[in-house]
C-alpha positions in Angstrom: 101.1 90.9 111.7 102.9 94.3 109.5 105.8 95.1 111.3 104.6 97.9 113.5 102.1 96.0 115.2 104.9 94.1 116.3 106.5 96.7 117.9 105.9 97.3 121.5 105.6 100.8 122.3 106.7 101.2 125.2 109.9 99.9 124.7 110.2 101.9 121.4 109.6 105.0 123.9 112.4 103.8 126.2 114.8 103.4 123.1 114.0 106.6 121.7 114.9 108.4 125.4 118.5 106.7 125.3 119.3 108.0 121.4 118.2 111.5 122.6 120.5 111.4 125.6 123.0 109.6 123.6 122.4 112.9 121.1 122.0 115.7 124.2 124.6 114.2 125.9 121.9 114.1 129.2 119.2 115.4 129.7 117.0 115.9 132.7 113.4 114.6 132.8 111.4 118.3 130.8 114.1 117.8 128.4 112.8 114.1 127.3 109.1 115.7 128.3 109.8 118.0 125.5 111.4 116.0 123.3 109.2 113.1 122.8 105.5 114.9 124.3 105.0 113.0 126.9 103.9 113.6 130.4 106.2 114.0 133.2 105.3 111.1 134.7 105.6 108.8 132.2 108.9 110.1 131.5 110.6 109.5 134.9 108.9 106.1 134.8 110.6 105.5 131.3 113.8 107.4 132.7 113.9 105.7 136.3 113.5 101.8 134.7 116.2 102.1 132.4 118.3 103.9 135.6 117.4 100.4 137.6 118.6 98.2 135.5 121.8 100.5 134.5 121.0 101.5 131.0 120.9 105.0 132.2 123.0 106.5 135.4 122.1 110.9 137.3 124.4 112.8 137.6 122.3 115.2 139.4 119.8 116.3 137.7 120.9 115.4 134.6 120.2 111.7 132.8 123.5 110.1 131.0 124.3 106.4 129.3 125.0 104.1 131.6 128.6 101.7 131.3 125.2 98.9 130.8 125.6 99.7 127.3 129.9 99.6 127.5 129.6 95.7 129.0 127.1 94.6 126.4 129.2 96.1 123.7 132.6 94.0 124.6 129.8 91.4 124.8 128.5 92.4 121.2 132.2 91.9 120.2 133.4 88.5 121.9 130.1 86.3 121.4 131.5 86.2 117.3 133.9 83.0 116.9 135.6 85.7 114.0 136.3 88.2 116.6 140.2 87.1 117.6 140.7 85.9 113.6 139.7 90.1 112.8 141.6 91.1 115.7 144.5 89.6 114.0 144.2 90.8 111.0 143.3 94.4 111.9 146.2 94.7 114.0 149.0 93.0 111.4 147.1 95.2 109.0 148.3 98.6 111.5 151.9 97.0 111.5 152.3 96.7 107.3 151.1 100.7 107.4 152.1 101.7 109.5 148.7 103.3 109.6 145.4 104.2 111.9 142.8 100.7 110.7 139.9 99.3 111.7 137.2 96.7 111.2 133.6 97.6 110.4 130.6 95.9 109.8 126.8 96.9 108.2 124.6 97.8 111.3 121.5 98.9 109.4 122.4 101.2 106.5 125.5 102.4 108.7 129.3 101.1 108.7 129.8 100.0 112.6 133.5 100.3 113.7 133.7 96.4 115.7 138.7 96.6 115.9 140.4 98.7 115.8 144.4 99.3 115.9 146.4 102.0 116.0 149.9 102.1 114.8 152.5 103.6 117.5 153.7 106.6 115.0 150.2 106.9 113.6 149.3 110.4 114.3 146.0 112.3 112.2 145.8 116.0 113.1 148.1 118.7 113.5 148.7 122.1 115.7 147.0 123.5 112.7 143.4 122.6 114.1 142.8 120.1 111.9 140.1 118.0 112.9 141.7 114.8 114.0 140.5 111.6 113.0 140.1 108.7 115.3 138.5 105.2 114.1 136.5 104.5 118.0 134.8 101.3 118.7 131.6 101.3 118.8 131.6 105.1 116.7 129.3 105.1 113.2 129.5 106.7 110.1 127.8 106.9 106.6 128.4 104.0 104.3 129.1 106.2 101.1 131.2 108.5 103.1 134.2 105.5 104.3 136.0 103.7 102.1 135.2 100.6 104.0 131.1 101.5 103.6 131.9 102.0 100.0 133.5 98.6 99.8 131.0 96.5 101.6 128.4 98.6 99.1 129.9 97.1 96.1 129.4 93.4 97.1 125.6 94.6 97.5 122.8 94.2 95.0 122.2 97.0 93.5 118.7 97.1 95.1 120.0 95.9 98.1 122.3 99.6 97.8 118.7 101.2 96.3 117.2 100.1 100.0 119.9 102.2 101.9 119.8 105.0 100.4 116.2 104.9 100.6 116.4 104.9 104.2 119.8 106.8 104.6 120.2 108.9 102.3 123.3 110.2 101.3 124.2 113.9 103.1 127.3 115.6 102.5 129.7 115.5 105.5 132.9 117.1 103.9 132.3 119.2 100.2 133.7 115.9 98.6 131.5 113.7 99.9 129.5 111.8 97.2 126.0 113.2 97.5 123.9 111.7 94.5 123.3 108.4 93.1 124.2 108.5 89.9 127.8 109.3 91.4 127.8 106.6 94.1 126.6 103.9 91.4 130.3 105.3 89.2 132.2 104.9 92.4 130.8 101.5 93.2 131.8 100.9 89.4 135.2 101.6 90.3 135.4 99.8 93.5 134.6 96.5 91.2 137.4 97.3 88.9 139.8 97.8 91.8 139.4 95.3 93.7 139.3 97.9 96.9 137.3 101.0 97.8 138.9 104.4 97.9 137.6 107.3 100.9 138.8 110.3 99.2 137.8 113.6 101.7 134.7 112.3 102.2 134.2 112.3 106.0 137.1 114.3 107.5 139.0 117.3 105.2 142.6 115.9 105.1 142.3 112.5 105.2 141.5 109.7 102.6 140.6 106.0 103.6 141.2 102.6 101.7 138.8 100.0 102.2 138.7 96.5 101.1 135.3 93.9 102.1 135.6 90.7 103.7 133.6 87.8 102.3 132.5 84.3 104.7 132.4 81.4 104.1 129.3 81.9 101.7 130.2 84.7 99.6 128.8 87.4 101.3 130.0 90.7 103.1 131.3 90.0 106.8 132.6 93.5 106.8 135.7 95.3 105.7 138.9 96.6 106.2 140.2 99.7 106.3 143.3 101.9 106.5 142.9 105.5 107.5 145.7 108.3 106.9 146.3 111.8 106.0 146.3 112.8 101.9 149.9 113.1 102.6 151.5 110.2 103.5 148.3 108.3 102.0 149.1 109.4 98.5 151.0 108.3 94.7 152.4 104.6 95.4 151.3 104.1 98.7 147.8 104.7 97.6 148.3 103.4 93.9 150.1 100.1 95.7 151.6 99.8 99.0 148.4 99.6 100.8 146.4 97.5 98.6 148.6 95.2 98.5 148.7 95.2 102.2 145.3 95.2 101.8 144.9 92.5 100.0 147.1 90.0 101.4 145.6 90.2 105.0 142.0 89.9 103.9 142.3 86.8 101.9 144.2 85.5 104.8 141.2 86.1 107.3 138.8 85.0 104.8 141.1 81.7 104.6 140.2 81.4 108.0 136.9 82.1 108.1 136.8 79.4 106.0 138.7 77.2 108.0 136.8 78.0 110.8 133.0 76.9 109.0 134.5 73.5 108.2 134.8 73.1 111.7 
């Protein structure tokens, strides 16, 4: 049986409809009909089934993503035995660096934030209209455009990185984003040499993120820790010494906890 043969088409259609509703910020039935080229009766059945199960909510004539996903998202985070250790590590990192910190994992070639911590003094963005960045839980980011994503990619074999790039491409998010394979692999070599990755305005203009991979007991990547902030603060000795040292200390401590947990 091939991979395509193992897919339930009706389930796949429902999932695609959910993605459409999320992308356009709520949708009417006729918009779903047009987007997926299905009969109105078919769209209605999918939408009604999803609404009754709590995966959609209906306001007037528009369908929106339902609160059931919030419940499942929290469960997805907390089911991992290492969740509390990662949460404590991110909070410690935020206290040490006084910047916005998070922990991401690879989910089908993109990184997704599963834990975040905002230091009480951490601020990014200003009254001049610059884009504000917050590492919101559940947000996806391109791996090649963030420090944490680059840190994870650098831990992978080259053929795995190639497969991810084949699937997701290297889209430009800012003018500084890495957009060629040659440039990406050169950057991953630098990550290997330094032991940490720097996302220098790759995702948001004026923002730097510094990421370090965290490995489990088997030596493979569990995820990555990241520190993010404006370029005027994350520069000089802060960028070259202070944040990398904090990342190394916290990552080493977290990896020790994960290794101990795996032996119990």
